[in-house]
TILO-376725 format. One record per atom (N, C-alpha, C): residue in one letter; atom name; x, y, z. Coordinates in pm, whole numbers, plus 50000, padded with zeros to 5 digits. Example, Ala and Ser with C-alpha at 12.3 -4.5 7.8 and 13.67 -1.06 7.14 Angstrom:
% TILO-376725
ATOM_a_N_51319_49431_50780 $
ATOM_a_CA_51230_49550_50780 $
ATOM_a_C_51320_49670_50780 $
ATOM_s_N_51285_49775_50708 $
ATOM_s_CA_51367_49894_50714 $
ATOM_s_C_51290_50003_50787 $
% end
This chain:
% TILO-376725
ATOM_m_N_53412_91029_28441 $
ATOM_m_CA_53419_90909_28524 $
ATOM_m_C_53299_90821_28476 $
ATOM_p_N_53330_90688_28456 $
ATOM_p_CA_53222_90594_28411 $
ATOM_p_C_53102_90582_28514 $
ATOM_a_N_52999_90552_28465 $
ATOM_a_CA_52869_90542_28549 $
ATOM_a_C_52880_90445_28662 $
ATOM_d_N_52950_90326_28641 $
ATOM_d_CA_52967_90236_28743 $
ATOM_d_C_53041_90292_28868 $
ATOM_h_N_53146_90365_28833 $
ATOM_h_CA_53220_90422_28941 $
ATOM_h_C_53141_90526_29014 $
ATOM_i_N_53064_90610_28952 $
ATOM_i_CA_52972_90700_29018 $
ATOM_i_C_52879_90627_29106 $
ATOM_s_N_52822_90514_29061 $
ATOM_s_CA_52721_90444_29140 $
ATOM_s_C_52797_90387_29260 $
ATOM_s_N_52923_90331_29247 $
ATOM_s_CA_52994_90276_29360 $
ATOM_s_C_53027_90383_29462 $
ATOM_l_N_53071_90501_29413 $
ATOM_l_CA_53100_90610_29507 $
ATOM_l_C_52974_90660_29580 $
ATOM_d_N_52864_90651_29514 $
ATOM_d_CA_52736_90695_29577 $
ATOM_d_C_52703_90591_29692 $
ATOM_i_N_52728_90460_29672 $
ATOM_i_CA_52707_90368_29776 $
ATOM_i_C_52791_90395_29889 $
ATOM_v_N_52928_90416_29865 $
ATOM_v_CA_53017_90435_29973 $
ATOM_v_C_52979_90562_30055 $
ATOM_w_N_52955_90672_29983 $
ATOM_w_CA_52909_90794_30045 $
ATOM_w_C_52795_90780_30140 $
ATOM_a_N_52691_90702_30081 $
ATOM_a_CA_52565_90683_30160 $
ATOM_a_C_52587_90604_30281 $
ATOM_y_N_52665_90495_30268 $
ATOM_y_CA_52702_90431_30394 $
ATOM_y_C_52781_90505_30488 $
ATOM_a_N_52877_90581_30437 $
ATOM_a_CA_52963_90658_30531 $
ATOM_a_C_52873_90769_30610 $
ATOM_r_N_52780_90819_30538 $
ATOM_r_CA_52704_90930_30605 $
ATOM_r_C_52618_90862_30714 $
ATOM_l_N_52566_90738_30689 $
ATOM_l_CA_52492_90673_30792 $
ATOM_l_C_52574_90618_30906 $
ATOM_a_N_52696_90569_30870 $
ATOM_a_CA_52775_90518_30976 $
ATOM_a_C_52863_90624_31054 $
ATOM_y_N_52885_90739_31006 $
ATOM_y_CA_52971_90840_31070 $
ATOM_y_C_52935_90867_31213 $
ATOM_p_N_52804_90887_31251 $
ATOM_p_CA_52775_90916_31381 $
ATOM_p_C_52801_90793_31480 $
ATOM_l_N_52803_90677_31435 $
ATOM_l_CA_52832_90558_31502 $
ATOM_l_C_52978_90528_31537 $
ATOM_i_N_53063_90540_31423 $
ATOM_i_CA_53197_90517_31430 $
ATOM_i_C_53288_90619_31359 $
ATOM_p_N_53282_90743_31414 $
ATOM_p_CA_53351_90852_31354 $
ATOM_p_C_53497_90825_31335 $
ATOM_g_N_53559_90771_31428 $
ATOM_g_CA_53709_90741_31419 $
ATOM_g_C_53746_90657_31310 $
ATOM_l_N_53669_90547_31291 $
ATOM_l_CA_53695_90449_31179 $
ATOM_l_C_53672_90512_31032 $
ATOM_i_N_53556_90602_31030 $
ATOM_i_CA_53539_90672_30897 $
ATOM_i_C_53649_90771_30868 $
ATOM_d_N_53684_90834_30976 $
ATOM_d_CA_53803_90937_30949 $
ATOM_d_C_53928_90863_30909 $
ATOM_w_N_53960_90743_30970 $
ATOM_w_CA_54068_90674_30927 $
ATOM_w_C_54061_90615_30787 $
ATOM_l_N_53945_90567_30757 $
ATOM_l_CA_53930_90521_30612 $
ATOM_l_C_53940_90629_30512 $
ATOM_r_N_53893_90746_30546 $
ATOM_r_CA_53901_90868_30469 $
ATOM_r_C_54055_90904_30440 $
ATOM_e_N_54132_90880_30541 $
ATOM_e_CA_54271_90928_30524 $
ATOM_e_C_54357_90799_30459 $
ATOM_h_N_54327_90682_30491 $
ATOM_h_CA_54414_90569_30451 $
ATOM_h_C_54343_90472_30358 $
ATOM_g_N_54222_90492_30310 $
ATOM_g_CA_54140_90409_30234 $
ATOM_g_C_54209_90374_30092 $
ATOM_r_N_54274_90471_30045 $
ATOM_r_CA_54341_90450_29909 $
ATOM_r_C_54451_90352_29920 $
ATOM_v_N_54519_90348_30032 $
ATOM_v_CA_54630_90255_30061 $
ATOM_v_C_54556_90114_30066 $
ATOM_a_N_54456_90104_30149 $
ATOM_a_CA_54381_89969_30164 $
ATOM_a_C_54335_89920_30024 $
ATOM_v_N_54292_89988_29939 $
ATOM_v_CA_54252_89954_29807 $
ATOM_v_C_54362_89894_29732 $
ATOM_q_N_54485_89959_29735 $
ATOM_q_CA_54598_89911_29675 $
ATOM_q_C_54636_89785_29720 $
ATOM_v_N_54640_89774_29850 $
ATOM_v_CA_54678_89642_29918 $
ATOM_v_C_54575_89528_29872 $
ATOM_f_N_54453_89565_29872 $
ATOM_f_CA_54350_89458_29820 $
ATOM_f_C_54396_89423_29676 $
ATOM_f_N_54411_89512_29586 $
ATOM_f_CA_54443_89469_29451 $
ATOM_f_C_54563_89384_29442 $
ATOM_v_N_54676_89421_29512 $
ATOM_v_CA_54796_89333_29515 $
ATOM_v_C_54771_89196_29560 $
ATOM_i_N_54700_89178_29678 $
ATOM_i_CA_54662_89052_29730 $
ATOM_i_C_54577_88967_29646 $
ATOM_a_N_54475_89036_29589 $
ATOM_a_CA_54384_88960_29498 $
ATOM_a_C_54465_88913_29371 $
ATOM_g_N_54548_89002_29320 $
ATOM_g_CA_54631_88962_29209 $
ATOM_g_C_54705_88831_29241 $
ATOM_f_N_54779_88833_29346 $
ATOM_f_CA_54859_88721_29383 $
ATOM_f_C_54767_88591_29408 $
ATOM_l_N_54659_88602_29477 $
ATOM_l_CA_54571_88492_29490 $
ATOM_l_C_54517_88441_29359 $
ATOM_s_N_54487_88537_29269 $
ATOM_s_CA_54437_88487_29141 $
ATOM_s_C_54546_88412_29054 $
ATOM_a_N_54659_88473_29058 $
ATOM_a_CA_54772_88414_28981 $
ATOM_a_C_54799_88268_29043 $
ATOM_k_N_54796_88255_29169 $
ATOM_k_CA_54825_88123_29239 $
ATOM_k_C_54711_88024_29197 $
ATOM_k_N_54595_88073_29188 $
ATOM_k_CA_54490_87974_29149 $
ATOM_k_C_54494_87941_29008 $
ATOM_l_N_54523_88038_28933 $
ATOM_l_CA_54520_88005_28776 $
ATOM_l_C_54650_87952_28726 $
ATOM_a_N_54765_87959_28792 $
ATOM_a_CA_54881_87905_28748 $
ATOM_a_C_54976_87876_28873 $
ATOM_s_N_54947_87776_28952 $
ATOM_s_CA_55009_87759_29076 $
ATOM_s_C_55152_87711_29046 $
ATOM_s_N_55177_87643_28950 $
ATOM_s_CA_55315_87596_28926 $
ATOM_s_C_55385_87671_28820 $
ATOM_g_N_55331_87788_28778 $
ATOM_g_CA_55394_87870_28681 $
ATOM_g_C_55340_87833_28539 $
ATOM_i_N_55263_87732_28534 $
ATOM_i_CA_55201_87698_28401 $
ATOM_i_C_55052_87707_28413 $
ATOM_s_N_54991_87778_28318 $
ATOM_s_CA_54849_87800_28325 $
ATOM_s_C_54764_87668_28338 $
ATOM_l_N_54672_87671_28425 $
ATOM_l_CA_54582_87568_28453 $
ATOM_l_C_54455_87571_28373 $
ATOM_v_N_54433_87692_28319 $
ATOM_v_CA_54311_87729_28263 $
ATOM_v_C_54319_87672_28111 $
ATOM_t_N_54237_87576_28079 $
ATOM_t_CA_54237_87526_27942 $
ATOM_t_C_54127_87590_27860 $
ATOM_e_N_54024_87634_27922 $
ATOM_e_CA_53907_87708_27859 $
ATOM_e_C_53885_87849_27911 $
ATOM_p_N_53969_87949_27858 $
ATOM_p_CA_53952_88077_27927 $
ATOM_p_C_53815_88152_27925 $
ATOM_i_N_53739_88123_27821 $
ATOM_i_CA_53604_88179_27811 $
ATOM_i_C_53524_88115_27921 $
ATOM_h_N_53532_87989_27949 $
ATOM_h_CA_53449_87920_28061 $
ATOM_h_C_53490_87982_28196 $
ATOM_a_N_53627_88005_28217 $
ATOM_a_CA_53670_88055_28327 $
ATOM_a_C_53625_88204_28356 $
ATOM_i_N_53612_88273_28250 $
ATOM_i_CA_53562_88414_28263 $
ATOM_i_C_53417_88418_28296 $
ATOM_k_N_53333_88335_28218 $
ATOM_k_CA_53188_88316_28252 $
ATOM_k_C_53172_88273_28402 $
ATOM_q_N_53242_88170_28444 $
ATOM_q_CA_53231_88119_28578 $
ATOM_q_C_53257_88243_28672 $
ATOM_r_N_53358_88312_28658 $
ATOM_r_CA_53389_88421_28750 $
ATOM_r_C_53296_88534_28750 $
ATOM_y_N_53245_88564_28632 $
ATOM_y_CA_53136_88663_28617 $
ATOM_y_C_53017_88611_28691 $
ATOM_g_N_52976_88487_28683 $
ATOM_g_CA_52858_88436_28749 $
ATOM_g_C_52873_88451_28905 $
ATOM_r_N_52999_88432_28941 $
ATOM_r_CA_53011_88437_29093 $
ATOM_r_C_53007_88580_29145 $
ATOM_l_N_53049_88679_29065 $
ATOM_l_CA_53063_88815_29111 $
ATOM_l_C_52938_88901_29079 $
ATOM_i_N_52856_88862_28973 $
ATOM_i_CA_52754_88947_28935 $
ATOM_i_C_52641_88966_29042 $
ATOM_i_N_52605_88851_29110 $
ATOM_i_CA_52496_88852_29196 $
ATOM_i_C_52531_88946_29329 $
ATOM_p_N_52644_88928_29392 $
ATOM_p_CA_52670_89021_29497 $
ATOM_p_C_52684_89167_29452 $
ATOM_y_N_52740_89186_29333 $
ATOM_y_CA_52746_89321_29284 $
ATOM_y_C_52618_89383_29256 $
ATOM_l_N_52515_89313_29200 $
ATOM_l_CA_52385_89374_29177 $
ATOM_l_C_52317_89393_29306 $
ATOM_a_N_52340_89309_29405 $
ATOM_a_CA_52280_89322_29532 $
ATOM_a_C_52327_89446_29611 $
ATOM_v_N_52460_89468_29604 $
ATOM_v_CA_52517_89593_29669 $
ATOM_v_C_52482_89713_29591 $
ATOM_t_N_52469_89706_29463 $
ATOM_t_CA_52435_89821_29382 $
ATOM_t_C_52292_89875_29405 $
ATOM_h_N_52197_89762_29410 $
ATOM_h_CA_52057_89785_29442 $
ATOM_h_C_52039_89839_29577 $
ATOM_t_N_52104_89789_29677 $
ATOM_t_CA_52096_89831_29820 $
ATOM_t_C_52153_89981_29824 $
ATOM_g_N_52265_90010_29761 $
ATOM_g_CA_52320_90144_29758 $
ATOM_g_C_52227_90241_29703 $
ATOM_n_N_52162_90203_29594 $
ATOM_n_CA_52068_90300_29523 $
ATOM_n_C_51947_90328_29613 $
ATOM_r_N_51899_90221_29693 $
ATOM_r_CA_51790_90246_29779 $
ATOM_r_C_51836_90338_29895 $
ATOM_i_N_51953_90304_29956 $
ATOM_i_CA_51996_90404_30066 $
ATOM_i_C_52011_90534_30002 $
ATOM_r_N_52072_90558_29894 $
ATOM_r_CA_52084_90681_29837 $
ATOM_r_C_51954_90754_29826 $
ATOM_r_N_51845_90697_29783 $
ATOM_r_CA_51714_90752_29773 $
ATOM_r_C_51661_90786_29914 $
ATOM_i_N_51682_90705_30006 $
ATOM_i_CA_51643_90733_30147 $
ATOM_i_C_51714_90851_30192 $
ATOM_d_N_51843_90845_30179 $
ATOM_d_CA_51930_90951_30233 $
ATOM_d_C_51896_91087_30170 $
ATOM_s_N_51866_91084_30030 $
ATOM_s_CA_51839_91214_29970 $
ATOM_s_C_51700_91263_30016 $
ATOM_s_N_51602_91169_30050 $
ATOM_s_CA_51471_91216_30087 $
ATOM_s_C_51484_91268_30233 $
ATOM_l_N_51588_91231_30317 $
ATOM_l_CA_51595_91283_30453 $
ATOM_l_C_51646_91433_30440 $
ATOM_d_N_51725_91459_30338 $
ATOM_d_CA_51781_91602_30328 $
ATOM_d_C_51674_91697_30292 $
ATOM_k_N_51565_91656_30233 $
ATOM_k_CA_51458_91750_30196 $
ATOM_k_C_51382_91799_30313 $
ATOM_p_N_51347_91933_30316 $
ATOM_p_CA_51270_91977_30438 $
ATOM_p_C_51128_91936_30425 $
% end
């Protein structure tokens, strides 16, 4: 499994461990049905991306490299923030497990 997937799973696991005492029903539901939610998210995101990039069936993107850079710029900041937060939570969580 790639390192970024492991890091993402660590973030989810750390949040789930912290949230479980507060909302056990929701966490249990997500554990059972979370995979379906991810698939629904991908389908909806795909449709929305296609609508934005080719609303009339013809590509509106004249400079694909620029569009990729623009999208990367919008996504990298939140991704790095979540990854950093997750890593800090994981360190705190693992320090709590030690006697």
